[in-house]
GUPAPA-352080 format. One record per residue (C-alpha): residue in three letters; x, y, z. Coordinates in Angstrom, 3 decimals. Layout:
BEGIN
<r><tise>Ala</tise><u>X</u><v>Y</v><w>Z</w></r>
...
This chain:
BEGIN
<r><tise>Met</tise><u>0.000</u><v>0.000</v><w>0.000</w></r>
<r><tise>Arg</tise><u>1.340</u><v>3.385</v><w>-0.980</w></r>
<r><tise>Gly</tise><u>1.255</u><v>7.003</v><w>0.112</w></r>
<r><tise>Tyr</tise><u>-1.535</u><v>8.038</v><w>2.460</w></r>
<r><tise>Leu</tise><u>-2.714</u><v>4.428</v><w>2.726</w></r>
<r><tise>Ser</tise><u>0.636</u><v>3.005</v><w>3.845</w></r>
<r><tise>Lys</tise><u>1.440</u><v>1.721</v><w>7.314</w></r>
<r><tise>Ala</tise><u>4.595</u><v>3.881</v><w>7.447</w></r>
<r><tise>Phe</tise><u>2.551</u><v>7.026</v><w>6.871</w></r>
<r><tise>Ala</tise><u>0.051</u><v>5.981</v><w>9.536</w></r>
<r><tise>Glu</tise><u>2.839</u><v>5.273</v><w>12.034</w></r>
<r><tise>Ser</tise><u>4.117</u><v>8.832</v><w>11.638</w></r>
<r><tise>Phe</tise><u>1.147</u><v>9.904</v><w>13.816</w></r>
<r><tise>Glu</tise><u>1.717</u><v>7.461</v><w>16.676</w></r>
<r><tise>Asp</tise><u>2.703</u><v>10.293</v><w>19.008</w></r>
<r><tise>Gln</tise><u>-0.654</u><v>12.012</v><w>18.402</w></r>
<r><tise>Gly</tise><u>-2.983</u><v>9.242</v><w>19.533</w></r>
<r><tise>Phe</tise><u>-3.802</u><v>5.568</v><w>19.070</w></r>
<r><tise>Leu</tise><u>-3.852</u><v>4.250</v><w>15.513</w></r>
<r><tise>Leu</tise><u>-6.794</u><v>2.150</v><w>14.405</w></r>
<r><tise>Arg</tise><u>-6.851</u><v>0.297</v><w>11.097</w></r>
<r><tise>Leu</tise><u>-10.303</u><v>-0.142</v><w>9.641</w></r>
<r><tise>Arg</tise><u>-10.011</u><v>-3.781</v><w>8.639</w></r>
<r><tise>Arg</tise><u>-12.695</u><v>-3.917</v><w>5.950</w></r>
<r><tise>Cys</tise><u>-11.834</u><v>-0.789</v><w>3.962</w></r>
<r><tise>Gly</tise><u>-8.105</u><v>-0.733</v><w>4.811</w></r>
<r><tise>Gly</tise><u>-8.025</u><v>2.897</v><w>5.961</w></r>
<r><tise>Trp</tise><u>-6.438</u><v>4.304</v><w>9.108</w></r>
<r><tise>Ile</tise><u>-7.892</u><v>6.612</v><w>11.759</w></r>
<r><tise>Leu</tise><u>-6.418</u><v>8.210</v><w>14.855</w></r>
<r><tise>Arg</tise><u>-8.226</u><v>7.770</v><w>18.175</w></r>
<r><tise>Arg</tise><u>-7.643</u><v>10.678</v><w>20.536</w></r>
<r><tise>Arg</tise><u>-8.608</u><v>11.550</v><w>24.085</w></r>
<r><tise>Ile</tise><u>-10.993</u><v>14.494</v><w>24.287</w></r>
<r><tise>Pro</tise><u>-9.366</u><v>17.018</v><w>26.677</w></r>
<r><tise>Gly</tise><u>-11.023</u><v>17.290</v><w>30.075</w></r>
<r><tise>Thr</tise><u>-13.056</u><v>14.098</v><w>29.616</w></r>
<r><tise>Asp</tise><u>-12.710</u><v>10.331</v><w>29.772</w></r>
<r><tise>Cys</tise><u>-14.087</u><v>10.069</v><w>26.228</w></r>
<r><tise>Cys</tise><u>-12.339</u><v>9.531</v><w>22.904</w></r>
<r><tise>Asp</tise><u>-13.082</u><v>10.509</v><w>19.338</w></r>
<r><tise>Ala</tise><u>-11.228</u><v>9.902</v><w>16.080</w></r>
<r><tise>Met</tise><u>-10.007</u><v>11.656</v><w>12.973</w></r>
<r><tise>Gly</tise><u>-8.799</u><v>10.523</v><w>9.598</w></r>
<r><tise>Leu</tise><u>-5.078</u><v>10.808</v><w>9.055</w></r>
<r><tise>Tyr</tise><u>-3.870</u><v>14.277</v><w>8.153</w></r>
<r><tise>Pro</tise><u>-4.259</u><v>15.754</v><w>5.601</w></r>
<r><tise>Leu</tise><u>-6.286</u><v>13.123</v><w>3.665</w></r>
<r><tise>Phe</tise><u>-8.092</u><v>9.916</v><w>4.582</w></r>
<r><tise>Ala</tise><u>-7.489</u><v>7.084</v><w>2.112</w></r>
<r><tise>Cys</tise><u>-9.151</u><v>3.696</v><w>1.598</w></r>
<r><tise>Ala</tise><u>-8.348</u><v>0.537</v><w>-0.298</w></r>
<r><tise>Arg</tise><u>-12.042</u><v>-0.458</v><w>-0.408</w></r>
<r><tise>Trp</tise><u>-14.331</u><v>2.568</v><w>-0.236</w></r>
<r><tise>Asp</tise><u>-17.347</u><v>0.296</v><w>-0.667</w></r>
<r><tise>Arg</tise><u>-16.581</u><v>-1.257</v><w>2.760</w></r>
<r><tise>Leu</tise><u>-16.119</u><v>2.036</v><w>4.645</w></r>
<r><tise>Ser</tise><u>-19.725</u><v>2.178</v><w>5.867</w></r>
<r><tise>Glu</tise><u>-19.372</u><v>-1.247</v><w>7.523</w></r>
<r><tise>Asp</tise><u>-16.271</u><v>-0.148</v><w>9.411</w></r>
<r><tise>Leu</tise><u>-17.901</u><v>3.049</v><w>10.651</w></r>
<r><tise>Asp</tise><u>-21.021</u><v>1.159</v><w>11.735</w></r>
<r><tise>Ala</tise><u>-18.768</u><v>-1.063</v><w>13.848</w></r>
<r><tise>Leu</tise><u>-17.438</u><v>2.023</v><w>15.703</w></r>
<r><tise>Glu</tise><u>-20.896</u><v>3.070</v><w>16.942</w></r>
<r><tise>Gly</tise><u>-20.848</u><v>3.763</v><w>20.680</w></r>
<r><tise>Ser</tise><u>-17.103</u><v>3.244</v><w>21.127</w></r>
<r><tise>Leu</tise><u>-16.157</u><v>6.785</v><w>20.090</w></r>
<r><tise>Val</tise><u>-17.936</u><v>10.139</v><w>20.332</w></r>
<r><tise>Ser</tise><u>-17.374</u><v>11.144</v><w>16.713</w></r>
<r><tise>Leu</tise><u>-15.213</u><v>10.741</v><w>13.636</w></r>
<r><tise>Val</tise><u>-14.079</u><v>13.464</v><w>11.246</w></r>
<r><tise>Ala</tise><u>-12.114</u><v>13.003</v><w>8.031</w></r>
<r><tise>Val</tise><u>-11.300</u><v>14.594</v><w>4.692</w></r>
<r><tise>Pro</tise><u>-11.500</u><v>11.756</v><w>2.159</w></r>
<r><tise>Asp</tise><u>-9.008</u><v>11.671</v><w>-0.693</w></r>
<r><tise>Pro</tise><u>-10.719</u><v>13.654</v><w>-3.480</w></r>
<r><tise>Phe</tise><u>-9.330</u><v>11.103</v><w>-5.961</w></r>
<r><tise>Gly</tise><u>-10.707</u><v>8.144</v><w>-4.000</w></r>
<r><tise>Gln</tise><u>-13.129</u><v>5.660</v><w>-5.560</w></r>
<r><tise>His</tise><u>-16.207</u><v>7.198</v><w>-3.974</w></r>
<r><tise>Asp</tise><u>-19.049</u><v>9.563</v><w>-4.774</w></r>
<r><tise>Leu</tise><u>-21.349</u><v>11.721</v><w>-2.660</w></r>
<r><tise>Lys</tise><u>-23.876</u><v>8.913</v><w>-2.263</w></r>
<r><tise>Leu</tise><u>-21.227</u><v>6.602</v><w>-0.797</w></r>
<r><tise>Leu</tise><u>-19.850</u><v>9.290</v><w>1.541</w></r>
<r><tise>Arg</tise><u>-23.320</u><v>10.212</v><w>2.784</w></r>
<r><tise>Ser</tise><u>-24.137</u><v>6.570</v><w>3.365</w></r>
<r><tise>Ala</tise><u>-20.966</u><v>6.087</v><w>5.433</w></r>
<r><tise>Phe</tise><u>-20.878</u><v>9.347</v><w>7.394</w></r>
<r><tise>Gly</tise><u>-24.471</u><v>10.468</v><w>7.514</w></r>
<r><tise>Asn</tise><u>-24.128</u><v>13.599</v><w>9.645</w></r>
<r><tise>Ile</tise><u>-21.736</u><v>15.847</v><w>7.790</w></r>
<r><tise>Val</tise><u>-20.649</u><v>15.704</v><w>4.137</w></r>
<r><tise>Val</tise><u>-19.900</u><v>19.251</v><w>3.012</w></r>
<r><tise>Pro</tise><u>-17.535</u><v>20.870</v><w>0.494</w></r>
<r><tise>Phe</tise><u>-14.334</u><v>21.720</v><w>2.371</w></r>
<r><tise>Lys</tise><u>-11.693</u><v>22.865</v><w>-0.103</w></r>
<r><tise>Glu</tise><u>-11.157</u><v>23.109</v><w>-3.797</w></r>
<r><tise>His</tise><u>-7.955</u><v>21.229</v><w>-4.558</w></r>
<r><tise>Leu</tise><u>-5.991</u><v>22.767</v><w>-7.405</w></r>
<r><tise>Thr</tise><u>-5.001</u><v>19.969</v><w>-9.749</w></r>
<r><tise>Ile</tise><u>-3.245</u><v>19.223</v><w>-13.016</w></r>
<r><tise>Asp</tise><u>-4.741</u><v>16.911</v><w>-15.598</w></r>
<r><tise>Ala</tise><u>-1.694</u><v>15.550</v><w>-17.402</w></r>
<r><tise>Lys</tise><u>-3.774</u><v>14.854</v><w>-20.515</w></r>
<r><tise>Lys</tise><u>-4.504</u><v>18.549</v><w>-20.901</w></r>
<r><tise>Pro</tise><u>-1.967</u><v>21.230</v><w>-21.885</w></r>
<r><tise>Leu</tise><u>-0.209</u><v>22.851</v><w>-18.950</w></r>
<r><tise>Ser</tise><u>-1.695</u><v>26.175</v><w>-17.918</w></r>
<r><tise>Val</tise><u>1.090</u><v>27.861</v><w>-15.942</w></r>
<r><tise>Ser</tise><u>0.497</u><v>31.563</v><w>-15.404</w></r>
<r><tise>Gln</tise><u>2.829</u><v>34.109</v><w>-16.963</w></r>
<r><tise>His</tise><u>3.698</u><v>35.296</v><w>-13.453</w></r>
<r><tise>His</tise><u>4.776</u><v>31.788</v><w>-12.388</w></r>
<r><tise>Arg</tise><u>6.764</u><v>31.166</v><w>-15.571</w></r>
<r><tise>Tyr</tise><u>8.691</u><v>34.387</v><w>-15.015</w></r>
<r><tise>Tyr</tise><u>9.584</u><v>33.632</v><w>-11.384</w></r>
<r><tise>Ala</tise><u>10.352</u><v>29.990</v><w>-12.139</w></r>
<r><tise>Arg</tise><u>12.897</u><v>31.071</v><w>-14.761</w></r>
<r><tise>Arg</tise><u>14.461</u><v>33.494</v><w>-12.275</w></r>
<r><tise>Ala</tise><u>14.516</u><v>30.916</v><w>-9.491</w></r>
<r><tise>His</tise><u>16.188</u><v>28.266</v><w>-11.664</w></r>
<r><tise>Lys</tise><u>19.128</u><v>30.663</v><w>-12.187</w></r>
<r><tise>Gly</tise><u>19.972</u><v>30.547</v><w>-8.502</w></r>
<r><tise>Val</tise><u>18.543</u><v>27.191</v><w>-7.433</w></r>
<r><tise>Ala</tise><u>19.296</u><v>23.664</v><w>-8.661</w></r>
<r><tise>Ile</tise><u>16.587</u><v>21.000</v><w>-8.273</w></r>
<r><tise>Asp</tise><u>17.187</u><v>17.273</v><w>-8.135</w></r>
<r><tise>Gln</tise><u>15.226</u><v>14.205</v><w>-7.075</w></r>
<r><tise>Val</tise><u>16.565</u><v>12.449</v><w>-3.975</w></r>
<r><tise>Glu</tise><u>16.559</u><v>8.659</v><w>-4.190</w></r>
<r><tise>Pro</tise><u>15.646</u><v>6.952</v><w>-2.002</w></r>
<r><tise>Ala</tise><u>13.395</u><v>9.668</v><w>-0.583</w></r>
<r><tise>Ala</tise><u>14.003</u><v>8.507</v><w>3.002</w></r>
<r><tise>Thr</tise><u>17.596</u><v>9.766</v><w>2.850</w></r>
<r><tise>Phe</tise><u>16.368</u><v>13.355</v><w>2.479</w></r>
<r><tise>Ala</tise><u>15.020</u><v>13.652</v><w>6.046</w></r>
<r><tise>Ser</tise><u>18.046</u><v>15.278</v><w>7.705</w></r>
<r><tise>Glu</tise><u>18.635</u><v>17.706</v><w>4.816</w></r>
<r><tise>Phe</tise><u>14.971</u><v>18.691</v><w>4.717</w></r>
<r><tise>Ala</tise><u>14.726</u><v>19.265</v><w>8.489</w></r>
<r><tise>Pro</tise><u>15.999</u><v>22.908</v><w>8.556</w></r>
<r><tise>Ala</tise><u>13.504</u><v>23.965</v><w>5.889</w></r>
<r><tise>Tyr</tise><u>10.712</u><v>22.132</v><w>7.694</w></r>
<r><tise>Asp</tise><u>11.663</u><v>23.726</v><w>11.023</w></r>
<r><tise>Asn</tise><u>11.467</u><v>27.106</v><w>9.308</w></r>
<r><tise>Leu</tise><u>7.925</u><v>26.272</v><w>8.152</w></r>
<r><tise>Val</tise><u>6.893</u><v>25.248</v><w>11.676</w></r>
<r><tise>Gln</tise><u>8.164</u><v>28.524</v><w>13.133</w></r>
<r><tise>Leu</tise><u>6.802</u><v>30.680</v><w>10.318</w></r>
<r><tise>Arg</tise><u>3.301</u><v>29.181</v><w>10.541</w></r>
<r><tise>Asn</tise><u>3.422</u><v>28.614</v><w>14.308</w></r>
<r><tise>Leu</tise><u>2.443</u><v>24.985</v><w>13.714</w></r>
<r><tise>Thr</tise><u>1.591</u><v>22.778</v><w>16.678</w></r>
<r><tise>Gly</tise><u>0.132</u><v>19.349</v><w>17.359</w></r>
<r><tise>Ile</tise><u>-0.588</u><v>17.122</v><w>14.385</w></r>
<r><tise>Lys</tise><u>0.579</u><v>19.852</v><w>11.994</w></r>
<r><tise>Ala</tise><u>4.094</u><v>19.967</v><w>13.481</w></r>
<r><tise>Leu</tise><u>5.794</u><v>16.709</v><w>12.545</w></r>
<r><tise>Ser</tise><u>8.433</u><v>15.344</v><w>14.900</w></r>
<r><tise>Pro</tise><u>11.804</u><v>14.313</v><w>13.397</w></r>
<r><tise>Lys</tise><u>10.690</u><v>10.681</v><w>13.662</w></r>
<r><tise>Ala</tise><u>7.377</u><v>11.433</v><w>11.941</w></r>
<r><tise>Leu</tise><u>9.152</u><v>13.250</v><w>9.123</w></r>
<r><tise>Arg</tise><u>11.498</u><v>10.293</v><w>8.597</w></r>
<r><tise>Leu</tise><u>8.560</u><v>7.869</v><w>8.484</w></r>
<r><tise>Gln</tise><u>6.655</u><v>10.005</v><w>5.991</w></r>
<r><tise>Leu</tise><u>9.665</u><v>10.150</v><w>3.698</w></r>
<r><tise>Ala</tise><u>10.083</u><v>6.374</v><w>4.052</w></r>
<r><tise>Ala</tise><u>6.481</u><v>5.625</v><w>3.058</w></r>
<r><tise>Pro</tise><u>6.089</u><v>3.626</v><w>-0.180</w></r>
<r><tise>Gly</tise><u>5.372</u><v>5.969</v><w>-3.062</w></r>
<r><tise>Ala</tise><u>7.209</u><v>8.935</v><w>-1.512</w></r>
<r><tise>Ile</tise><u>9.156</u><v>11.137</v><w>-3.935</w></r>
<r><tise>Ala</tise><u>11.449</u><v>13.910</v><w>-2.705</w></r>
<r><tise>Phe</tise><u>12.755</u><v>16.913</v><w>-4.608</w></r>
<r><tise>Arg</tise><u>15.677</u><v>18.928</v><w>-3.215</w></r>
<r><tise>Ala</tise><u>16.523</u><v>22.575</v><w>-3.868</w></r>
<r><tise>Arg</tise><u>20.171</u><v>23.649</v><w>-3.512</w></r>
<r><tise>Ser</tise><u>21.993</u><v>26.922</v><w>-3.962</w></r>
<r><tise>Gly</tise><u>25.773</u><v>27.019</v><w>-3.834</w></r>
<r><tise>Gly</tise><u>25.796</u><v>23.564</v><w>-2.290</w></r>
<r><tise>Glu</tise><u>23.388</u><v>24.574</v><w>0.496</w></r>
<r><tise>Val</tise><u>19.984</u><v>22.880</v><w>0.770</w></r>
<r><tise>Val</tise><u>17.410</u><v>25.675</v><w>0.728</w></r>
<r><tise>Gly</tise><u>14.201</u><v>23.672</v><w>0.479</w></r>
<r><tise>Gly</tise><u>12.399</u><v>20.616</v><w>-0.727</w></r>
<r><tise>Gln</tise><u>9.113</u><v>18.972</v><w>-1.534</w></r>
<r><tise>Ile</tise><u>7.550</u><v>15.602</v><w>-0.685</w></r>
<r><tise>Trp</tise><u>5.068</u><v>13.953</v><w>-3.038</w></r>
<r><tise>Tyr</tise><u>3.144</u><v>10.688</v><w>-2.766</w></r>
<r><tise>Val</tise><u>2.370</u><v>8.709</v><w>-5.885</w></r>
<r><tise>Ala</tise><u>-0.467</u><v>6.187</v><w>-5.725</w></r>
<r><tise>Asn</tise><u>-2.147</u><v>4.671</v><w>-8.757</w></r>
<r><tise>Glu</tise><u>-2.541</u><v>7.462</v><w>-11.312</w></r>
<r><tise>Val</tise><u>-2.250</u><v>10.386</v><w>-8.890</w></r>
<r><tise>Ala</tise><u>0.726</u><v>12.326</v><w>-7.500</w></r>
<r><tise>Tyr</tise><u>-0.118</u><v>14.252</v><w>-4.327</w></r>
<r><tise>Ser</tise><u>1.917</u><v>17.292</v><w>-3.303</w></r>
<r><tise>His</tise><u>2.221</u><v>16.495</v><w>0.390</w></r>
<r><tise>Leu</tise><u>4.634</u><v>18.979</v><w>1.937</w></r>
<r><tise>Thr</tise><u>6.783</u><v>21.849</v><w>0.692</w></r>
<r><tise>Ala</tise><u>9.197</u><v>23.875</v><w>2.817</w></r>
<r><tise>Val</tise><u>12.088</u><v>26.258</v><w>2.213</w></r>
<r><tise>Thr</tise><u>14.620</u><v>28.024</v><w>4.421</w></r>
<r><tise>Gln</tise><u>14.774</u><v>31.786</v><w>4.798</w></r>
<r><tise>Arg</tise><u>17.383</u><v>31.857</v><w>2.046</w></r>
<r><tise>Gly</tise><u>15.072</u><v>29.707</v><w>-0.032</w></r>
<r><tise>Tyr</tise><u>12.328</u><v>32.317</v><w>0.321</w></r>
<r><tise>Ser</tise><u>14.665</u><v>35.067</v><w>-0.853</w></r>
<r><tise>Leu</tise><u>15.577</u><v>32.937</v><w>-3.896</w></r>
<r><tise>Arg</tise><u>11.904</u><v>32.117</v><w>-4.569</w></r>
<r><tise>Ala</tise><u>12.936</u><v>28.473</v><w>-4.483</w></r>
<r><tise>Ser</tise><u>9.330</u><v>27.237</v><w>-4.331</w></r>
<r><tise>Tyr</tise><u>8.815</u><v>28.312</v><w>-7.942</w></r>
<r><tise>Ala</tise><u>11.765</u><v>26.225</v><w>-9.100</w></r>
<r><tise>Ile</tise><u>10.695</u><v>23.255</v><w>-6.960</w></r>
<r><tise>Tyr</tise><u>7.132</u><v>23.184</v><w>-8.276</w></r>
<r><tise>Asp</tise><u>8.244</u><v>23.742</v><w>-11.850</w></r>
<r><tise>Ala</tise><u>10.723</u><v>20.857</v><w>-11.762</w></r>
<r><tise>Ala</tise><u>8.423</u><v>18.489</v><w>-9.874</w></r>
<r><tise>Ile</tise><u>5.503</u><v>19.094</v><w>-12.241</w></r>
<r><tise>Glu</tise><u>7.678</u><v>18.550</v><w>-15.307</w></r>
<r><tise>Thr</tise><u>8.948</u><v>15.269</v><w>-13.850</w></r>
<r><tise>Leu</tise><u>5.688</u><v>13.848</v><w>-12.516</w></r>
<r><tise>Arg</tise><u>3.259</u><v>14.763</v><w>-15.277</w></r>
<r><tise>Thr</tise><u>4.912</u><v>12.154</v><w>-17.498</w></r>
<r><tise>Arg</tise><u>4.353</u><v>9.445</v><w>-14.864</w></r>
<r><tise>Val</tise><u>0.759</u><v>9.947</v><w>-13.704</w></r>
<r><tise>Arg</tise><u>-2.612</u><v>11.143</v><w>-14.998</w></r>
<r><tise>Trp</tise><u>-3.293</u><v>13.625</v><w>-12.192</w></r>
<r><tise>Leu</tise><u>-1.280</u><v>15.896</v><w>-9.908</w></r>
<r><tise>Asp</tise><u>-3.050</u><v>17.103</v><w>-6.774</w></r>
<r><tise>Leu</tise><u>-1.484</u><v>20.344</v><w>-5.542</w></r>
<r><tise>Gly</tise><u>-3.832</u><v>20.560</v><w>-2.555</w></r>
<r><tise>Gly</tise><u>-5.916</u><v>23.502</v><w>-1.423</w></r>
<r><tise>Ala</tise><u>-5.641</u><v>26.714</v><w>0.531</w></r>
<r><tise>Ala</tise><u>-3.950</u><v>27.009</v><w>3.921</w></r>
<r><tise>Gly</tise><u>-6.271</u><v>27.027</v><w>6.912</w></r>
<r><tise>Ala</tise><u>-9.549</u><v>25.330</v><w>7.737</w></r>
<r><tise>Glu</tise><u>-11.478</u><v>27.783</v><w>5.570</w></r>
<r><tise>Ala</tise><u>-10.608</u><v>28.551</v><w>1.941</w></r>
<r><tise>Arg</tise><u>-10.601</u><v>32.247</v><w>1.056</w></r>
<r><tise>Ala</tise><u>-10.309</u><v>33.919</v><w>-2.301</w></r>
<r><tise>Asp</tise><u>-7.344</u><v>35.970</v><w>-1.080</w></r>
<r><tise>Asn</tise><u>-5.443</u><v>33.000</v><w>0.351</w></r>
<r><tise>Gly</tise><u>-1.861</u><v>33.334</v><w>-0.879</w></r>
<r><tise>Leu</tise><u>-1.136</u><v>29.610</v><w>-0.968</w></r>
<r><tise>Ala</tise><u>-4.263</u><v>28.933</v><w>-3.013</w></r>
<r><tise>Ser</tise><u>-3.293</u><v>31.670</v><w>-5.463</w></r>
<r><tise>Phe</tise><u>0.190</u><v>30.202</v><w>-5.761</w></r>
<r><tise>Lys</tise><u>-1.172</u><v>26.731</v><w>-6.530</w></r>
<r><tise>Lys</tise><u>-3.765</u><v>28.088</v><w>-8.937</w></r>
<r><tise>Gly</tise><u>-0.958</u><v>29.512</v><w>-11.052</w></r>
<r><tise>Trp</tise><u>0.226</u><v>25.959</v><w>-11.840</w></r>
<r><tise>Ser</tise><u>-3.114</u><v>24.181</v><w>-12.198</w></r>
<r><tise>Asn</tise><u>-5.373</u><v>23.445</v><w>-15.150</w></r>
<r><tise>Asp</tise><u>-8.189</u><v>21.753</v><w>-13.224</w></r>
<r><tise>Arg</tise><u>-9.675</u><v>21.372</v><w>-9.741</w></r>
<r><tise>Arg</tise><u>-11.471</u><v>18.844</v><w>-7.589</w></r>
<r><tise>Thr</tise><u>-13.561</u><v>19.267</v><w>-4.429</w></r>
<r><tise>Ala</tise><u>-12.429</u><v>17.733</v><w>-1.138</w></r>
<r><tise>Tyr</tise><u>-15.248</u><v>17.095</v><w>1.338</w></r>
<r><tise>Leu</tise><u>-15.265</u><v>17.370</v><w>5.109</w></r>
<r><tise>Cys</tise><u>-17.060</u><v>14.324</v><w>6.485</w></r>
<r><tise>Gly</tise><u>-18.178</u><v>13.761</v><w>10.032</w></r>
<r><tise>Arg</tise><u>-20.221</u><v>11.193</v><w>11.886</w></r>
<r><tise>Thr</tise><u>-21.604</u><v>11.288</v><w>15.407</w></r>
<r><tise>Leu</tise><u>-20.979</u><v>7.843</v><w>16.870</w></r>
<r><tise>Asn</tise><u>-22.321</u><v>8.527</v><w>20.368</w></r>
<r><tise>Pro</tise><u>-25.083</u><v>11.165</v><w>20.127</w></r>
<r><tise>Arg</tise><u>-25.633</u><v>11.436</v><w>23.877</w></r>
<r><tise>Ala</tise><u>-21.944</u><v>12.050</v><w>24.632</w></r>
<r><tise>Tyr</tise><u>-21.663</u><v>14.461</v><w>21.692</w></r>
<r><tise>Ala</tise><u>-24.619</u><v>16.529</v><w>22.931</w></r>
<r><tise>Arg</tise><u>-23.005</u><v>16.722</v><w>26.357</w></r>
<r><tise>Leu</tise><u>-19.675</u><v>17.950</v><w>24.929</w></r>
<r><tise>Ala</tise><u>-20.848</u><v>20.324</v><w>22.197</w></r>
<r><tise>Pro</tise><u>-21.203</u><v>23.956</v><w>23.335</w></r>
<r><tise>Pro</tise><u>-24.805</u><v>25.131</v><w>23.757</w></r>
<r><tise>His</tise><u>-26.330</u><v>27.080</v><w>20.859</w></r>
<r><tise>Ser</tise><u>-23.296</u><v>26.268</v><w>18.700</w></r>
<r><tise>Pro</tise><u>-23.764</u><v>27.363</v><w>15.072</w></r>
<r><tise>Gly</tise><u>-22.368</u><v>24.009</v><w>13.935</w></r>
<r><tise>Ala</tise><u>-19.863</u><v>25.428</v><w>11.440</w></r>
<r><tise>Tyr</tise><u>-17.100</u><v>23.128</v><w>12.709</w></r>
<r><tise>Phe</tise><u>-17.186</u><v>19.388</v><w>13.276</w></r>
<r><tise>Pro</tise><u>-16.852</u><v>18.149</v><w>15.897</w></r>
<r><tise>Glu</tise><u>-18.037</u><v>21.366</v><w>17.517</w></r>
<r><tise>Tyr</tise><u>-16.240</u><v>20.699</v><w>20.802</w></r>
<r><tise>Arg</tise><u>-12.908</u><v>20.876</v><w>18.918</w></r>
<r><tise>Ala</tise><u>-13.717</u><v>24.107</v><w>17.069</w></r>
<r><tise>Gly</tise><u>-10.637</u><v>25.911</v><w>15.742</w></r>
<r><tise>Glu</tise><u>-8.238</u><v>23.010</v><w>16.316</w></r>
<r><tise>Leu</tise><u>-6.963</u><v>23.003</v><w>12.720</w></r>
<r><tise>Ala</tise><u>-7.169</u><v>26.734</v><w>12.099</w></r>
<r><tise>Leu</tise><u>-3.856</u><v>26.686</v><w>10.203</w></r>
<r><tise>Ile</tise><u>-2.888</u><v>23.969</v><w>7.797</w></r>
<r><tise>Gly</tise><u>0.563</u><v>25.314</v><w>6.986</w></r>
<r><tise>Gly</tise><u>2.396</u><v>23.573</v><w>4.170</w></r>
<r><tise>His</tise><u>-0.020</u><v>20.692</v><w>3.739</w></r>
<r><tise>Ala</tise><u>-3.062</u><v>20.271</v><w>1.638</w></r>
């Protein structure tokens, strides 16, 4: 199993809770203690929940009834599911979450003039190469990733430990691109390739990398390499739990994309009585689960 469905990727979250493998559909979820209570809920792995058998997901979630308060997940927008299947499995909440900017490799590239200009400039000062095997890139990538954590003030599940970063780079299907300037590593990007899709998982650059606009060179090189290997490239969506038209990361990704696909936020109440006790009174219900409102306010460098 590759990418977001792999055991290595799942194990990168072991320090965030207790991993549960859904045995029928093959997906992974993370069981977590709800602060201030003796109850637990669960979430799909971050940033996307993947399945081997989407048609068996409903059975697995039915089996969780009563054992957890709720489950929330963002299913892989390229998964073998439709709205009917998601609504059957989750029931409570199936709502559009983010528009993922994508590239259909069968269509002509549609890179903006702005991005072409800065990519050309960046390539003059930055050299991009693919690191093989990807797992060996962990120590070189760490300074750029640490810079991302500090810049975005990432915490919890969004701030990967050194061990988690190593495991994610070691996951089957991981592809790493390295950016160097004068022999110094100034950034990098991790992709996951599964079936006919390449997912842009994590991009980070150092302060020097920002000044060199290294991200333009990284994306340009990665897209040129991967679009010959897969049908789709998923660049992810905007930063934050709510997409906004003025979101800088979304604008950056839009400049590379020629298509888009909707990712849905899905939630299911598994213990209605416990959920009602935990949810704040008169809550508008814009966040699920409501008792964790604001937990993933910043997404940082992920999808």
